N, C-alpha and C positions, 0 to 999 in steps of 0.2 A: 622593472616596474611590474606590479601585480596585475592580474587580469581584471580586477575591479578597482574603481576609483575610491581612494581612501585618503583621509586627512591624517598625516603622521603626528598624532598627538597621543598623550597617555590615556586620555578619556576614550579615544577611538580604539586604542590597543586593548583596554579593559573590556570595552563592548564586544570587540571581535573575539576575544578569548572566551567570553561568556557564550556568545553565539556558537563558537566552535565546540565547546563542551556540550551544549544542547544538541547540536547537529550530530555529534558522535554518538550521544545517547539515543537520539532518534533513529540514527542509522542502524544501530544494534537492534532496537525494537522492531524496526521495519524488516530487517533480515529474519528475525525470529518469526514475525508474522508471515512473511513470504514462505518460509520453510514449513510452517504449520498449515498454511493454505495449500501448499503442494501436497502435503500428506493427506489432507482432507479430500483434495481433488483426485488423487490417485485411488483412494479408497472408494470414492464415489464412482469413478470410471470402472473399476473392477466389478463393483456391485451392479453397475448399469449394464456392463457387458453380459453378465450372467442372466440378469433379468430380461434383457433384450432377446437372448436366445430362448428363454422360456416363453416370452410373449409370441415370438415368431413361430415357435412350435405349436402353441395354442391356436394361433390364427390359421396356420396351415391345416390343423385338424378341423377347425370350423369351416374353412374354405372347401376342404374335401367333402365334408358332410353336406354343405350347401350344393356342391356340384352334383353329388349323387341325388339329393332331393330334387334338384331342378330337372334331372333326367327322368325321375319317376313321376313328377307332377307337372302340370301345365304352368306356364308363367302367370296366367290369370289367377289360378288357384293359389299359387304361392304368394302373389301380391295381395290377394284378398285375405290370406291367413295372417300376414304380417302387417296389415294396414293399420289396425287399431291396437296399440299395446295396452296391456292391463296394469303393468307395474309402473309406478312413478318413482323417480330417483331425484334426490336433492344433493347438490354438490356444495360442499363447504370449503372455503379457501382460508388458510391461515398463513402465518409468517413465522419462520424459525431463524434465529440469529446464529450464524456460523462465522466466527472470527470477524465480527462487525459487518457481515454480509447478510442481508435479509433475503432468505430464499423461501419460495412458496411451499406450502403443504396442502395436499388435497385429500378430502374425505368425502365419501358419498354414503347416503342413507336411503334405503328403500322405504316405500310407504308402509309395507308390512313384511313380515319375515316368512310368509308362506312361499316355499320354493315353487309351487305350482303357478304362481302369478307371473312367472317369466314367459309362460306360453300363452300368447294372446289369441288362441284358436282352440277349436275342439279337435279331439284326436281321431274322430271317425273319418274325416275327409282329407287327412294329411298323412304324409309319409313319416315313418319312424326316423329316417335320416334327418328330417327337418327338426325333430325334437333333439337329436344329437347335436346338430349345428347350433341351435339356440342355446342349449345347455353349455356347449363349448364357449360360445361368445360370453355367456353370463359368467363363466369361471375365469375367463381371461380379462374381463373388464377391469377388475381391481388391479391386476398386474399392469395393464395399460396405463391406468391412472398413476400408479406408482412410478412407472417408467417415465411418464411425462414430467413428474415432479423431479426425478433424479436427473433427467437431461437438462431441465431448466436450472437445477442446482449446479450442475457441472458447468453450464454456460456462464452463470453469474460468478462462480469461483474462478473460472478462467479469466474473465474480464478483470476481476479484482487482483489476481496474480499479476497480470500484465501491468496494471496501474502501480501496484506495489513494487514490481521489479524496476519500472521506470524511475520511481522515486528513489529507490536504493541506488541505482546507477547514477542518478543526478547528484545525490549526496556524495557518493564514493568517488566519482571521477570528475565532478565539476565544483560543487559547492565547497566541500571540505578542503580540496587542494587550493582553491582560490583563497579561502580564509587563512590557511596555513601560510600561503605565499604573502598575503597582505600583512599577517602578523610578523613574519620575518622581515618584510620591507620596513614596517614601522619601527621594529626593534633596532634595525640597522640605522635608520634615520635618527632615532633618539640617541643611540650610542654615538653617532657622528656629531650630533648637536652637543652632546655632553663633552666630547673631546674638544670641539671647537670652543666651547665656553671655558674649559679648563685652560686651553692655550691662551685665550684672551685674558683670563685672570692672571696667568703667569706673565704675560707681556705687560699688563697694567702694573703688576707688582714690581717688575724690573724697571719700568718707567718711574714709578714712585720712589724706588730705591735710588735710581740715578738722580732724580730731582732732590732727594734728601741729601745725597752726597754733594751735589753742587751747592745747595744752600749752606751745608756745613763748611765747605771750603770758602765760600763768600763771607760767611760769618767770621771764620778764622782770619781771613785777609783784612777785614774791617777792624778786627781786634788788634791785629799787628800794627796797623796804621795809627790807631788811637793811643798806643803805648810807645809811639816814637820809633817805630821800626822793630821793636822787640815783641816777641810773642808773649802772651799773658803767662805769668808764672816764672819768667826769667828775671834774675836779679842783675 
């Protein structure tokens, strides 16, 4: 018996064969999609690894500069210098489609392009190391935003790969074998029914032939009696 309940009819056999062809075609397309997603994922991971190293180096540079600036300035002076920023930033979020996966894209724009706007303080009462730290943070900010985009992309691609892999495995190891087993079962049942019908027809033919022979003998017997014990055609 197959793993699914089926009605052994020709209509059901035709329907299952159509479903099997569709499933096999879908299985191939899903495997191609899974392979391409894996390629995109590995490319994203490699780029993400390199970008992360760059961001960590930039943050270490900024952290070191802030540490030196904190040693040269009082905490109150540093807090006062960084309390009111001058530059304004606008963040724009978009969507990019990668193999039917919608991944986010981030872009930011500053209010103006003056590089001096990143320093929200005067240079007279602050340390040069603070300028270095602020400049390092400004340079690494774009990379941090790109890193966040790539990590989210990697996460979404990974989730889609898992879903696609489950669908491929379900078709390959469950659905397609069940349909093939059901098709084989129905085919065997139909062939068995055809053989049974052929045997019945042969038996009916033999019965009709025997009946015809009996009727012929009875007719001959009646003919003999009607001619006084002689068979018809005898002189």
